Biotite code that builds the C-alpha atoms (Angstrom):
import biotite.structure as struc

atoms = struc.array([
    struc.Atom([-0.015, -0.006, 0.041], chain_id="A", res_id=1, res_name="MET", atom_name="CA", element="C"),
    struc.Atom([1.210, 3.454, -0.942], chain_id="A", res_id=2, res_name="ALA", atom_name="CA", element="C"),
    struc.Atom([1.649, 6.016, 1.794], chain_id="A", res_id=3, res_name="PHE", atom_name="CA", element="C"),
    struc.Atom([2.194, 9.439, 0.285], chain_id="A", res_id=4, res_name="PHE", atom_name="CA", element="C"),
    struc.Atom([3.192, 12.447, 2.438], chain_id="A", res_id=5, res_name="LYS", atom_name="CA", element="C"),
    struc.Atom([4.922, 15.746, 2.240], chain_id="A", res_id=6, res_name="GLY", atom_name="CA", element="C"),
    struc.Atom([4.825, 18.437, -0.469], chain_id="A", res_id=7, res_name="GLN", atom_name="CA", element="C"),
    struc.Atom([7.026, 19.607, -3.434], chain_id="A", res_id=8, res_name="GLU", atom_name="CA", element="C"),
    struc.Atom([6.751, 22.463, -5.768], chain_id="A", res_id=9, res_name="THR", atom_name="CA", element="C"),
    struc.Atom([7.781, 21.594, -9.374], chain_id="A", res_id=10, res_name="TYR", atom_name="CA", element="C"),
    struc.Atom([7.469, 22.986, -12.809], chain_id="A", res_id=11, res_name="SER", atom_name="CA", element="C"),
    struc.Atom([4.868, 21.677, -15.274], chain_id="A", res_id=12, res_name="ILE", atom_name="CA", element="C"),
    struc.Atom([6.167, 21.891, -18.868], chain_id="A", res_id=13, res_name="ASP", atom_name="CA", element="C"),
    struc.Atom([4.353, 23.215, -21.961], chain_id="A", res_id=14, res_name="SER", atom_name="CA", element="C"),
    struc.Atom([2.970, 19.657, -22.725], chain_id="A", res_id=15, res_name="LYS", atom_name="CA", element="C"),
    struc.Atom([1.542, 19.287, -19.303], chain_id="A", res_id=16, res_name="ASN", atom_name="CA", element="C"),
    struc.Atom([4.137, 16.815, -18.025], chain_id="A", res_id=17, res_name="ARG", atom_name="CA", element="C"),
    struc.Atom([5.239, 16.889, -14.392], chain_id="A", res_id=18, res_name="VAL", atom_name="CA", element="C"),
    struc.Atom([8.054, 14.935, -12.635], chain_id="A", res_id=19, res_name="ALA", atom_name="CA", element="C"),
    struc.Atom([6.955, 12.891, -9.658], chain_id="A", res_id=20, res_name="ILE", atom_name="CA", element="C"),
    struc.Atom([9.338, 13.491, -6.736], chain_id="A", res_id=21, res_name="PRO", atom_name="CA", element="C"),
    struc.Atom([11.647, 10.657, -5.750], chain_id="A", res_id=22, res_name="VAL", atom_name="CA", element="C"),
    struc.Atom([10.322, 10.336, -2.192], chain_id="A", res_id=23, res_name="LYS", atom_name="CA", element="C"),
    struc.Atom([6.910, 9.971, -3.665], chain_id="A", res_id=24, res_name="MET", atom_name="CA", element="C"),
    struc.Atom([7.830, 7.442, -6.311], chain_id="A", res_id=25, res_name="ARG", atom_name="CA", element="C"),
    struc.Atom([9.454, 5.437, -3.639], chain_id="A", res_id=26, res_name="LYS", atom_name="CA", element="C"),
    struc.Atom([6.145, 5.170, -1.793], chain_id="A", res_id=27, res_name="ALA", atom_name="CA", element="C"),
    struc.Atom([4.442, 3.459, -4.780], chain_id="A", res_id=28, res_name="MET", atom_name="CA", element="C"),
    struc.Atom([4.151, -0.262, -4.732], chain_id="A", res_id=29, res_name="SER", atom_name="CA", element="C"),
    struc.Atom([5.464, -2.501, -7.632], chain_id="A", res_id=30, res_name="GLU", atom_name="CA", element="C"),
    struc.Atom([1.792, -3.490, -8.287], chain_id="A", res_id=31, res_name="GLU", atom_name="CA", element="C"),
    struc.Atom([1.086, 0.161, -9.513], chain_id="A", res_id=32, res_name="ALA", atom_name="CA", element="C"),
    struc.Atom([3.340, -0.646, -12.447], chain_id="A", res_id=33, res_name="GLU", atom_name="CA", element="C"),
    struc.Atom([4.494, 3.002, -12.661], chain_id="A", res_id=34, res_name="ASP", atom_name="CA", element="C"),
    struc.Atom([0.830, 4.008, -13.618], chain_id="A", res_id=35, res_name="THR", atom_name="CA", element="C"),
    struc.Atom([-1.631, 6.403, -12.124], chain_id="A", res_id=36, res_name="PHE", atom_name="CA", element="C"),
    struc.Atom([-5.184, 7.102, -12.628], chain_id="A", res_id=37, res_name="ASN", atom_name="CA", element="C"),
    struc.Atom([-5.577, 10.842, -12.892], chain_id="A", res_id=38, res_name="VAL", atom_name="CA", element="C"),
    struc.Atom([-8.986, 12.582, -12.238], chain_id="A", res_id=39, res_name="THR", atom_name="CA", element="C"),
    struc.Atom([-10.456, 15.804, -10.793], chain_id="A", res_id=40, res_name="LEU", atom_name="CA", element="C"),
    struc.Atom([-9.843, 15.968, -7.105], chain_id="A", res_id=41, res_name="GLY", atom_name="CA", element="C"),
    struc.Atom([-11.805, 17.835, -4.358], chain_id="A", res_id=42, res_name="SER", atom_name="CA", element="C"),
    struc.Atom([-11.449, 21.617, -3.675], chain_id="A", res_id=43, res_name="GLU", atom_name="CA", element="C"),
    struc.Atom([-9.950, 22.358, -7.077], chain_id="A", res_id=44, res_name="GLY", atom_name="CA", element="C"),
    struc.Atom([-7.012, 20.012, -7.420], chain_id="A", res_id=45, res_name="CYS", atom_name="CA", element="C"),
    struc.Atom([-6.022, 17.065, -9.575], chain_id="A", res_id=46, res_name="ILE", atom_name="CA", element="C"),
    struc.Atom([-5.878, 13.725, -7.893], chain_id="A", res_id=47, res_name="ALA", atom_name="CA", element="C"),
    struc.Atom([-3.486, 10.943, -9.049], chain_id="A", res_id=48, res_name="ALA", atom_name="CA", element="C"),
    struc.Atom([-4.000, 7.344, -7.639], chain_id="A", res_id=49, res_name="TYR", atom_name="CA", element="C"),
    struc.Atom([-1.420, 4.705, -8.237], chain_id="A", res_id=50, res_name="PRO", atom_name="CA", element="C"),
    struc.Atom([-3.139, 1.965, -10.315], chain_id="A", res_id=51, res_name="MET", atom_name="CA", element="C"),
    struc.Atom([-3.154, -0.626, -7.493], chain_id="A", res_id=52, res_name="ASP", atom_name="CA", element="C"),
    struc.Atom([-4.929, 1.919, -5.231], chain_id="A", res_id=53, res_name="GLU", atom_name="CA", element="C"),
    struc.Atom([-7.339, 2.955, -7.986], chain_id="A", res_id=54, res_name="TRP", atom_name="CA", element="C"),
    struc.Atom([-8.312, -0.678, -8.593], chain_id="A", res_id=55, res_name="LYS", atom_name="CA", element="C"),
    struc.Atom([-9.599, -0.736, -4.878], chain_id="A", res_id=56, res_name="LYS", atom_name="CA", element="C"),
    struc.Atom([-11.826, 2.264, -5.635], chain_id="A", res_id=57, res_name="TYR", atom_name="CA", element="C"),
    struc.Atom([-12.945, 0.666, -8.945], chain_id="A", res_id=58, res_name="GLN", atom_name="CA", element="C"),
    struc.Atom([-14.167, -2.302, -7.050], chain_id="A", res_id=59, res_name="ASP", atom_name="CA", element="C"),
    struc.Atom([-16.155, -0.037, -4.707], chain_id="A", res_id=60, res_name="LYS", atom_name="CA", element="C"),
    struc.Atom([-17.528, 1.912, -7.684], chain_id="A", res_id=61, res_name="PHE", atom_name="CA", element="C"),
    struc.Atom([-18.868, -1.283, -9.353], chain_id="A", res_id=62, res_name="SER", atom_name="CA", element="C"),
    struc.Atom([-20.865, -2.150, -6.211], chain_id="A", res_id=63, res_name="HIS", atom_name="CA", element="C"),
    struc.Atom([-22.567, 1.182, -6.044], chain_id="A", res_id=64, res_name="LEU", atom_name="CA", element="C"),
    struc.Atom([-26.378, 1.477, -6.909], chain_id="A", res_id=65, res_name="ASN", atom_name="CA", element="C"),
    struc.Atom([-26.400, 3.046, -10.348], chain_id="A", res_id=66, res_name="GLN", atom_name="CA", element="C"),
    struc.Atom([-30.126, 3.439, -10.111], chain_id="A", res_id=67, res_name="PHE", atom_name="CA", element="C"),
    struc.Atom([-29.614, 6.222, -7.446], chain_id="A", res_id=68, res_name="ASN", atom_name="CA", element="C"),
    struc.Atom([-29.350, 9.664, -9.066], chain_id="A", res_id=69, res_name="GLU", atom_name="CA", element="C"),
    struc.Atom([-26.696, 10.873, -6.595], chain_id="A", res_id=70, res_name="LYS", atom_name="CA", element="C"),
    struc.Atom([-24.530, 7.760, -7.399], chain_id="A", res_id=71, res_name="THR", atom_name="CA", element="C"),
    struc.Atom([-24.863, 8.335, -11.172], chain_id="A", res_id=72, res_name="ARG", atom_name="CA", element="C"),
    struc.Atom([-23.895, 12.058, -10.674], chain_id="A", res_id=73, res_name="PHE", atom_name="CA", element="C"),
    struc.Atom([-20.839, 11.102, -8.538], chain_id="A", res_id=74, res_name="PHE", atom_name="CA", element="C"),
    struc.Atom([-19.612, 8.506, -10.991], chain_id="A", res_id=75, res_name="LEU", atom_name="CA", element="C"),
    struc.Atom([-20.211, 10.579, -14.111], chain_id="A", res_id=76, res_name="ARG", atom_name="CA", element="C"),
    struc.Atom([-18.314, 13.617, -12.522], chain_id="A", res_id=77, res_name="THR", atom_name="CA", element="C"),
    struc.Atom([-15.453, 11.459, -11.289], chain_id="A", res_id=78, res_name="LEU", atom_name="CA", element="C"),
    struc.Atom([-15.063, 9.149, -14.246], chain_id="A", res_id=79, res_name="LEU", atom_name="CA", element="C"),
    struc.Atom([-15.470, 11.701, -17.049], chain_id="A", res_id=80, res_name="GLN", atom_name="CA", element="C"),
    struc.Atom([-12.149, 13.219, -15.938], chain_id="A", res_id=81, res_name="TRP", atom_name="CA", element="C"),
    struc.Atom([-10.267, 9.882, -15.405], chain_id="A", res_id=82, res_name="SER", atom_name="CA", element="C"),
    struc.Atom([-7.335, 8.910, -17.443], chain_id="A", res_id=83, res_name="GLU", atom_name="CA", element="C"),
    struc.Atom([-4.415, 6.583, -16.990], chain_id="A", res_id=84, res_name="ASP", atom_name="CA", element="C"),
    struc.Atom([-0.995, 8.225, -16.953], chain_id="A", res_id=85, res_name="ALA", atom_name="CA", element="C"),
    struc.Atom([2.225, 6.173, -17.155], chain_id="A", res_id=86, res_name="VAL", atom_name="CA", element="C"),
    struc.Atom([5.602, 7.473, -15.837], chain_id="A", res_id=87, res_name="LEU", atom_name="CA", element="C"),
    struc.Atom([7.843, 8.063, -18.749], chain_id="A", res_id=88, res_name="ASP", atom_name="CA", element="C"),
    struc.Atom([11.585, 7.592, -18.864], chain_id="A", res_id=89, res_name="GLY", atom_name="CA", element="C"),
    struc.Atom([12.136, 10.811, -17.038], chain_id="A", res_id=90, res_name="GLN", atom_name="CA", element="C"),
    struc.Atom([9.730, 9.824, -14.282], chain_id="A", res_id=91, res_name="GLN", atom_name="CA", element="C"),
    struc.Atom([7.085, 12.295, -15.529], chain_id="A", res_id=92, res_name="ARG", atom_name="CA", element="C"),
    struc.Atom([3.250, 11.904, -16.009], chain_id="A", res_id=93, res_name="ILE", atom_name="CA", element="C"),
    struc.Atom([1.170, 13.707, -18.427], chain_id="A", res_id=94, res_name="LEU", atom_name="CA", element="C"),
    struc.Atom([-1.666, 15.564, -16.851], chain_id="A", res_id=95, res_name="LEU", atom_name="CA", element="C"),
    struc.Atom([-4.778, 15.933, -19.207], chain_id="A", res_id=96, res_name="PRO", atom_name="CA", element="C"),
    struc.Atom([-5.100, 19.443, -20.530], chain_id="A", res_id=97, res_name="LYS", atom_name="CA", element="C"),
    struc.Atom([-8.794, 19.627, -19.564], chain_id="A", res_id=98, res_name="GLN", atom_name="CA", element="C"),
    struc.Atom([-7.768, 18.983, -15.885], chain_id="A", res_id=99, res_name="LEU", atom_name="CA", element="C"),
    struc.Atom([-4.970, 21.588, -15.790], chain_id="A", res_id=100, res_name="THR", atom_name="CA", element="C"),
    struc.Atom([-7.401, 24.179, -17.410], chain_id="A", res_id=101, res_name="GLU", atom_name="CA", element="C"),
    struc.Atom([-10.148, 23.189, -14.932], chain_id="A", res_id=102, res_name="GLN", atom_name="CA", element="C"),
    struc.Atom([-7.821, 23.594, -11.940], chain_id="A", res_id=103, res_name="THR", atom_name="CA", element="C"),
    struc.Atom([-5.987, 26.540, -13.116], chain_id="A", res_id=104, res_name="GLY", atom_name="CA", element="C"),
    struc.Atom([-2.578, 24.797, -13.018], chain_id="A", res_id=105, res_name="ILE", atom_name="CA", element="C"),
    struc.Atom([0.138, 26.296, -15.232], chain_id="A", res_id=106, res_name="LYS", atom_name="CA", element="C"),
    struc.Atom([3.873, 27.026, -14.758], chain_id="A", res_id=107, res_name="GLY", atom_name="CA", element="C"),
    struc.Atom([4.398, 25.916, -11.161], chain_id="A", res_id=108, res_name="LYS", atom_name="CA", element="C"),
    struc.Atom([2.617, 22.986, -9.592], chain_id="A", res_id=109, res_name="ILE", atom_name="CA", element="C"),
    struc.Atom([2.390, 21.938, -5.971], chain_id="A", res_id=110, res_name="LEU", atom_name="CA", element="C"),
    struc.Atom([2.413, 18.152, -5.369], chain_id="A", res_id=111, res_name="ILE", atom_name="CA", element="C"),
    struc.Atom([0.933, 17.035, -1.993], chain_id="A", res_id=112, res_name="VAL", atom_name="CA", element="C"),
    struc.Atom([1.007, 13.499, -0.690], chain_id="A", res_id=113, res_name="GLY", atom_name="CA", element="C"),
    struc.Atom([-2.486, 12.410, 0.646], chain_id="A", res_id=114, res_name="MET", atom_name="CA", element="C"),
    struc.Atom([-1.871, 8.850, 1.929], chain_id="A", res_id=115, res_name="ILE", atom_name="CA", element="C"),
    struc.Atom([-3.117, 6.672, -0.964], chain_id="A", res_id=116, res_name="ASP", atom_name="CA", element="C"),
    struc.Atom([-2.891, 9.367, -3.731], chain_id="A", res_id=117, res_name="HIS", atom_name="CA", element="C"),
    struc.Atom([-1.141, 12.553, -4.851], chain_id="A", res_id=118, res_name="LEU", atom_name="CA", element="C"),
    struc.Atom([-2.814, 15.968, -5.240], chain_id="A", res_id=119, res_name="GLU", atom_name="CA", element="C"),
    struc.Atom([-1.574, 18.442, -7.877], chain_id="A", res_id=120, res_name="PHE", atom_name="CA", element="C"),
    struc.Atom([-2.469, 22.117, -7.041], chain_id="A", res_id=121, res_name="TRP", atom_name="CA", element="C"),
    struc.Atom([-2.024, 25.553, -8.390], chain_id="A", res_id=122, res_name="ASP", atom_name="CA", element="C"),
    struc.Atom([0.338, 26.819, -5.503], chain_id="A", res_id=123, res_name="PRO", atom_name="CA", element="C"),
    struc.Atom([-1.706, 29.934, -5.105], chain_id="A", res_id=124, res_name="GLU", atom_name="CA", element="C"),
    struc.Atom([-5.048, 28.116, -4.988], chain_id="A", res_id=125, res_name="LYS", atom_name="CA", element="C"),
    struc.Atom([-3.647, 25.773, -2.358], chain_id="A", res_id=126, res_name="TYR", atom_name="CA", element="C"),
    struc.Atom([-2.448, 28.586, -0.230], chain_id="A", res_id=127, res_name="SER", atom_name="CA", element="C"),
    struc.Atom([-5.929, 30.171, -0.541], chain_id="A", res_id=128, res_name="ASP", atom_name="CA", element="C"),
    struc.Atom([-7.557, 26.947, 0.382], chain_id="A", res_id=129, res_name="TYR", atom_name="CA", element="C"),
    struc.Atom([-5.256, 26.345, 3.561], chain_id="A", res_id=130, res_name="MET", atom_name="CA", element="C"),
    struc.Atom([-5.683, 29.983, 4.787], chain_id="A", res_id=131, res_name="ASN", atom_name="CA", element="C"),
    struc.Atom([-9.505, 29.987, 4.100], chain_id="A", res_id=132, res_name="GLY", atom_name="CA", element="C"),
    struc.Atom([-10.412, 27.821, 7.088], chain_id="A", res_id=133, res_name="HIS", atom_name="CA", element="C"),
    struc.Atom([-11.973, 29.588, 10.006], chain_id="A", res_id=134, res_name="ASN", atom_name="CA", element="C"),
    struc.Atom([-10.889, 26.854, 12.512], chain_id="A", res_id=135, res_name="GLN", atom_name="CA", element="C"),
    struc.Atom([-7.311, 26.188, 13.686], chain_id="A", res_id=136, res_name="THR", atom_name="CA", element="C"),
    struc.Atom([-5.406, 23.065, 12.758], chain_id="A", res_id=137, res_name="TYR", atom_name="CA", element="C"),
    struc.Atom([-5.483, 22.073, 16.509], chain_id="A", res_id=138, res_name="GLU", atom_name="CA", element="C"),
    struc.Atom([-9.292, 22.291, 16.767], chain_id="A", res_id=139, res_name="SER", atom_name="CA", element="C"),
    struc.Atom([-9.805, 20.329, 13.473], chain_id="A", res_id=140, res_name="VAL", atom_name="CA", element="C"),
    struc.Atom([-7.244, 17.742, 14.569], chain_id="A", res_id=141, res_name="ALA", atom_name="CA", element="C"),
    struc.Atom([-8.944, 17.207, 17.822], chain_id="A", res_id=142, res_name="ALA", atom_name="CA", element="C"),
    struc.Atom([-12.344, 16.834, 16.157], chain_id="A", res_id=143, res_name="GLU", atom_name="CA", element="C"),
    struc.Atom([-11.118, 14.572, 13.521], chain_id="A", res_id=144, res_name="VAL", atom_name="CA", element="C"),
    struc.Atom([-9.033, 12.389, 15.789], chain_id="A", res_id=145, res_name="MET", atom_name="CA", element="C"),
    struc.Atom([-11.556, 12.096, 18.449], chain_id="A", res_id=146, res_name="SER", atom_name="CA", element="C"),
    struc.Atom([-14.068, 10.548, 15.958], chain_id="A", res_id=147, res_name="ALA", atom_name="CA", element="C"),
    struc.Atom([-11.912, 7.342, 15.774], chain_id="A", res_id=148, res_name="GLU", atom_name="CA", element="C"),
])
């Protein structure tokens, strides 16, 4: 199982390719076969799941009730953006142009480890997101961790 953590700021080239940091590549299992499923993430980012992790979600998706309108909306929204991306010889993946346009990513890109996947952010949007909370980290941590 992958366990991604940390953050790195990289450049995204004119062809929408971005290198995956070494420490994050090392967190990938061999079962991922250097392949990610890239899709629209939450709060305006791009999410990239190693293929072995994505297959776990695919299994969950296949068991959802597609006769439920909310389920169809969720699956359509998620899957319309989904594409596989294989690491090239320079350890880069190609991010779909539609996703970089949708998320406002160009030039610089912030890569954030999120346990089982990576998030790609426009650095300014990420900063706005992190600064936009009206609760402190400590109060959120206490609430989230006490729920367990």
